[in-house]
N, C-alpha and C positions, 0 to 999 in steps of 0.2 A: 120865784116869781120873775118872769122874763120882762124885758123892756116893753115888748108889745102889750103885755098884760097891764103894766103900769100905765101906759098911755090910755088904754081903754077905760081905766078906772082912776080918773084924776083925783077923786076924793081920797081914795086909799093911798095914792101916791103922795098927796099933800101931807097926810097924817104921818106916813113913814118918813117923809122928808123932815118934818118937824121933830120927830122922835130922834132921828139920826143926828140932827143938829144939836140935840141936847146932850149927846155923848161927848165927854171931854176929849180933846185932842190927845192927851197922854194915854187914854185908854185905847184909842184906835192904834196909836203907834205901838203900844205894848202888844196888841194882838197881831200886828204885822211884822214885828221885828223879833229875831231870835235872841237879841241881847238880853242878858239875865238881870242886870242891876236896874230894874225899873221900880216904880213906886210900889210900896207894899199894897196888897189887896185891901187891907183895912183902911188905909188912907184914901184909896180911891172910893171906897164905899161911903165915906163921910161927905164926899163932894158930888156924888152922882145919884140920880134918881134910881130907885130900886129896879126899875124895869129896863134900864139902859143896856146892861150886858146882853139881855135877851134880844133886844132890838138889833144890836150889832150883829148877832148871828143871822138876822133876817135881811141882811143887805141884799139888794137886787142881784140876781144871777148874772146880769150883764157884766159885772166886774170880772175881768179875766183872772182866772185862778192860776197860780204857778204850777208848772209841771211837777208831778210827784217825784220825790227822791226815791230811787230804787234801793239805795243802801249798798250798792255793789262797790267794792273797793278794788283798786288795781292789784294784780297778783304780786305776791312776794316770791321771788325765785331763789332766795338764799338757801332754803333747805334742800331744794333740788340740786343746786350747784355743790353744796357741801357733801351731799350723799353720792353724787355720780361724777362730779368733777375729776376725782382721782382716776377714773377709768378712761379719761380723754388724754391722748398722747400727742406729742409733737414729733413729726417725722422729718428727718434731715437726709437729703439725698446728694450723693456725689456722682457726677457723670462727666463725660467728655464730648466735645464737639469738634468737628474737623474745620480747620481754618487754613487759608492759603498762606504760605510762607512769604515773608517780605520784611523790609526794613521799616522802622518807624518814620513817618513823614515829619519833616521839619515843621515847626509852628507856622501857620498861615499858608502852607502849601495846599493847593487843591488839585483835583484830577485834571483840570484844564491847564495846569502849569506844564510847560514843555519839558521840564526835568522830572515830571512825575514818574515816567516809565523807568527811571533809574532806581526808584524806591519801591516800585510795584512788586517785584519779586516774581518768581516762577509759580504760576497757578497750579502746576503739577506737583509742586513740593508742598504737601499739606502736612499739618501737624495737629496733634490732639491737644486741645485746650481744656483744662479742667473747669467744670462749672458746678455750682451748688444750687440747690433748691430746697424748699421746705413746704410742708403741708401739715395736716392734722389727721388723726385717726382715733379709733376707740376700740377698747378690748371687749370682745364678745365671749371669750372663753378664758377661764382663770389659768389655763395652762399655756397661755401665750399667743392666742389667735387674735389678730388685729385686722380690722377692716379700714380701708381708705379708698381713695380714688385711683383708678388706673393711670391717669395722667400725672399723678404725683410721683409715681415710681417708674414712669416710662423711661427706658434706656438707662436705668440706674446701674452704676458700677458698685455702689455701696449704699446701703440703707441703714440708718440709725434711728431707733425708737427711744425717745426720752420721756420718762414718766414724771409725774408731778413731784415725786420725792427725790428727783435729780438723778435717779438711776438711769443708765443708758445701756441699750442692748443693740448689737448688730442683728438685723432682721433678714430673714430669708423670704423671698417673694414666692409663695406657693403657687400663685396663679394670678393672671391679670386678663381682663376682658375689656377691650377698647369700646365695643358697641354699647355696653352698659356703663362704662367708666367705673368698674368695681375691681378692686384688687384685694387679695388676702395675703397677709404677712404672718410669719411665725417667729417669735422670740423665745429664747431659752430661759424661761422663768415659770414659777409656780405660784399658786395662791394669789393671783393678781386680782385687783378690783375689776368688776365687770359692770356693764350697763344692762338694763332690762329692755327687751325688745317689745315694741307695740304693734298694733294692727293699723296700717295706714287707711284701710277701707272704712274705719270708723271715724276718721278725721273729718271735721266739719270746716267749711270755709268760714273764716272769721274768728276761729279759736286761736288762743295764744300759743306761741311756740318759742323755744329758746335754743340758741346755738352756742356751742362752746368750741373754741379753736384757737389758732395762733395767727391772727391777721398781722401781716408784716413782721412776723416773728415774735409778737407779743403773746406769749404762751398763756393758755387757759383764760382767754378773754371771753366774756359772756355778753351776748347781744340777744335782743328779744324783738318779737313782732307778731304778726298774725299770718294765718294761711290765706293767701290771696286767691288761689284757684287750685283745682285738682285735675289730674289727668291731662296736664299740659304737654303736648307733643311738639318738640322743637324741630325746626327745619334743618337738622344736621344729620339726618339719616340714622339716628339712634332708635332704639326699641324700648324706650323708657317713657312711661306716663308720669311726668315729673309733678311734684308738689311745688307750686309757686308760692313764695312768701315775700314779705317785705323786711325780713330779718337782715341786718347789716352783715353781708358776707364780702370779704376782701381777699386779695392774694394771701395765702397762708391758711385760710379757713377750709380750703378744699380737703375733703375727706373726713371732716369732723361731723359729729352727730347733731341731729335736729330732734329736740325733745318736745313732748307734749307736757301739759301741766301735771300729769300723773308720774312724771319722771321716766317715761318710756321713750326709747328712740324710735321715731317713726320714719326717719329718712337720713340719707348721707348728703351733706351739702356738697354740691358739685359744680354749679355754674352760676354766672351772673350775666345779665344783659347790661352793657354799659357802653357809653360813648367816650368815657374818660379813662377806662381801664380800672376804675374803682367802683365801689358800691353806688348805685343810683336808684335803689328802691325795688329792684326786680331780681330775685334770687330763686334758684331752682335746686331741689333736693330729690335724690333717687328714693322712691318709696322703699321701705324696709323689706317688704315681702319680695319685691323684685331683686333687691340686693342680696338677700339671703338665699334665694333660689340660685342666683349666679355663684355666690360664695360656696354653697354646698357642692355644686358641680365642679368648681375649681379645686376644691379640696379632695373630691373623690377621683376625678379623672384628669384634672389639669386643663380642661377646656370646657366650653359651654355649647350645648346643642340647642338649636332653635328650629322650629318647624317652618315650612315654606308652603305656599299655595301655588306659585307658578303663574302669576298674572302681572301685567303691567297696568297700573291704575293711574287715574288722574282725579283731581278734585271736581266736585259738581257745583256749578253755580245755578242761579235761578233760571237763566236762559236754557241751559242744558236740561234742567229738571222739567221745564215746561215742554221741551222737545220730546222727552220720553214719557210724558203724561204723568209726571209726579207733581204733587201740590207743593212739596217743600224740597229744598235742595239738601237732602240728607242722604248719606251713603257714599260708596266708593265706586266710581265708574270704571269698568274694565275696558281698557283701551286695546289690549291684546292678551292672548293666552299662549303660553309656551307649549309647544308640541310635546305630547307625552308627559306633561306635568300633572301633578295631582288635580289641578283645576280642570285640565283638559279631559282627564279620565272621568271626572265627576260630571262632565257636561256643561261646565261654565263656558260662556261664549263672550266674545267681544261685543260690547253694547249692553251687557248685563250691568245692573247696578246692585252691588252687594249691600244689603240693608242691615244684616245682622250675622254674627258668628257665634254659634253655641248659645243662642238666646240673648246675647249682648248686642244691643243696637250699635250701629256705626253712624255717628253724627257727622263725621268728617272723614275724608279718605285717609288722612294721616293716622287715624286710629286703627286702620286695618292691619298694617304691618306689626303694630304693637300687640294686638290681640292674637294674631297668628303666631308670632315669634314666641310668645309666652307659653305655647302649648308644646307637648312632647312630639317629636317626629314619630310617625307611625300611628298616631292617635286619630280617631274619627271624630268629625265635628259636622254639625248641621249648619249649612250656609243658606240663608234666605236671600233670594235675588229678585229684582224687579225686571221682568222681561215681557215685552209686548203688552204693556199696561196692566199686568197682573203679577202677583207674587208667586214664586215657586220656591220650594225647599229642596236642596240637594245635599246628599251626604258625601263628604270629602275625606279621604284618607290622606293625611298630611305627609309631605316628604320632609327631608332635612335640608336646611338652608345651606347654600354655598355662597352666593353673592346676591345682594338685593338688587332689584331692578324696578325703578320708578320712573314714570314718564314725567318729563318737565311740562309744567303748565305754561300756557302762553298768556300774553297780557290781556288787555281788554278785548274780548272777543265778541263778535256780534253776529250776525248776518244774512243775500239772494242774487241770479243772472237775468238781465233785465232787472229782476228782483235780486238775483243772486250775485251777478257781476262776474261770471266765469266764462271763459272760452276754453273748451275742453275737446279732446279727441279720445277715441277708444285706444286702449293699450294693444300693442301688437302681440302675437303669440309668444315671441321671444321675451318681451317685456313682462308678460304675465308669468312665464316660467321663472324668470329671474326673481320676480317678487313673490313667487309661490302663491298666486292668487288667480281667481277666475273672474274675468271681466275687469272693471276698473276704468277710470277715465284720467288721462294725463292733463293737468292744468297747463294751458299755454299762455293765457293772458288773464290778468286779475284786475278788477276794478270794483267800485261801489262797496256794497256790504261785505263781500268776500275779502276785499283788501283790508277793510277795517278790522276784520276778524283775524287777520294775520296770515291768510293763505297766500302762497307764493307760487310763481311759475315753477314747474317741475314737481310740485306736489301731486299726489295721486289720490283721487276720490274713490274710496272702496265701498262705502255705504252711506245712505242718508236715512235718518230716523230709524236706524236698525235694519233697513232693507238693503240687500246687496245691489250694487249698481253695475250692470253689464252693458248698458248702452246710454247714449245721450238722452234718448226718449225716456228711459227709466228715471233719470235725474229730473228731467222737465216735469214728468208726471208727479213726482213726489213734491217738488217745489210748488206746483200748482195746488196741491191738496193741503199744503202747510199754511198755517195762519201767520203768527208773528215770529216763530222761531223754527229753525231746522238744525239738526245735529248731523254734521258730516264726519265720517271716519276718514281721516287723511293719513297718508303715509309719506314721510319725508326721510329719505335715507333708510335706516333700519328701524326707525321709530314710528309707531302708529299712535295717533292721538285723535280724540274726538274734539271737534271744534264747533261751538255753538255759533250760529249765524242769525243775527236779528234781521229779518226780512224787511225790505223797504216796501 
């Protein structure tokens, strides 16, 4: 019975109020409290009207009920650690760094001291200084195959793998890949404990995960947390769709395993984002399928092959999306296409927006290099692009990567002359040949919206809203037809970049 019903029926409410008042306080407390040592039921019955317990069940629904208990308990990781902890190893590295020769400075002497030069030494006289580092790893093959991070063993002169039973082995680095930060080691041992490998694609955001490693040298330390995000692409030029977690990862954890609650390794702990140098709640792990693909190639051939498309891309914001007739800012905007590249041969053009690769949608431009690089060179893939306000599907035979090329994005871009704010002139024939273009306008003065968009004198306007610009009238016509935004393809030096301009 709701409050509203009680108000409409005052007589019923009065009767209920009287009956409730007849219930002893001890009975109400007994019904609301989980404490067990309350008055026996028999004693309550001798002091309470027979109908009182029934009336207590009929309390008005307006009384807020407590949230139901789910009965879920926090997970216990002890069995996982006991079973798979012995497969996690500590890795110690010895290497050298070049240092300039010189004498030790006296206490309190600074570089501003006039006698500093007598202690500085000859910078041409360098010497090797021994350094030590450490990290973590885990055994994936009982015959001595260990995975870790590439940065853990980078430039190592000697690598030592230490097991939980205190045995130590000198390891050979079978291969290392800096782009994915994966390295494969081999130690001379048999019948070693191993981990089980899991499928990162089945991981759900919010599920529990466990890391085992050697933070600050404290071997086989266990930390736990949850998966914070999947497919996180970092702005470091890598080709890894990282798993982001809030598991405590610190120096020394690098290369260690990330487990799910089934005891399966779903990632290799690789990086943290921090302003202090230590853990601040944001950690990144290399998905296990990516790591094993790299590891298998390193074991087979000693290097990793990645596919390439041959385009320079930039991210798409709402202003650019509107300029190209897209409702949402999803996809990778092609700023330029390398001549004779796989993209060029397939018909991809500057100004295309790549929406999907092989049926996998591209939400952000940073996802495109990852999806392309994960494929085999020479394989064919369908690429869906947005061109002239409609979708097109192109078949591309991928090449092999040599060096990545990505356009740098500019800051807050906006912008229009009068409306655009540009003073331009046509390129001369020599300038067109030098830039390998037909038409184009050289920017001489910038103001208003164009200046706010980051356009500078000396830039060259090549196209507007996907249409080539061969004269000043071409540009004026397109500006006049545009509403709130216009997308200009600009060239600055050797770089071509689309700039969205918010028209005034």
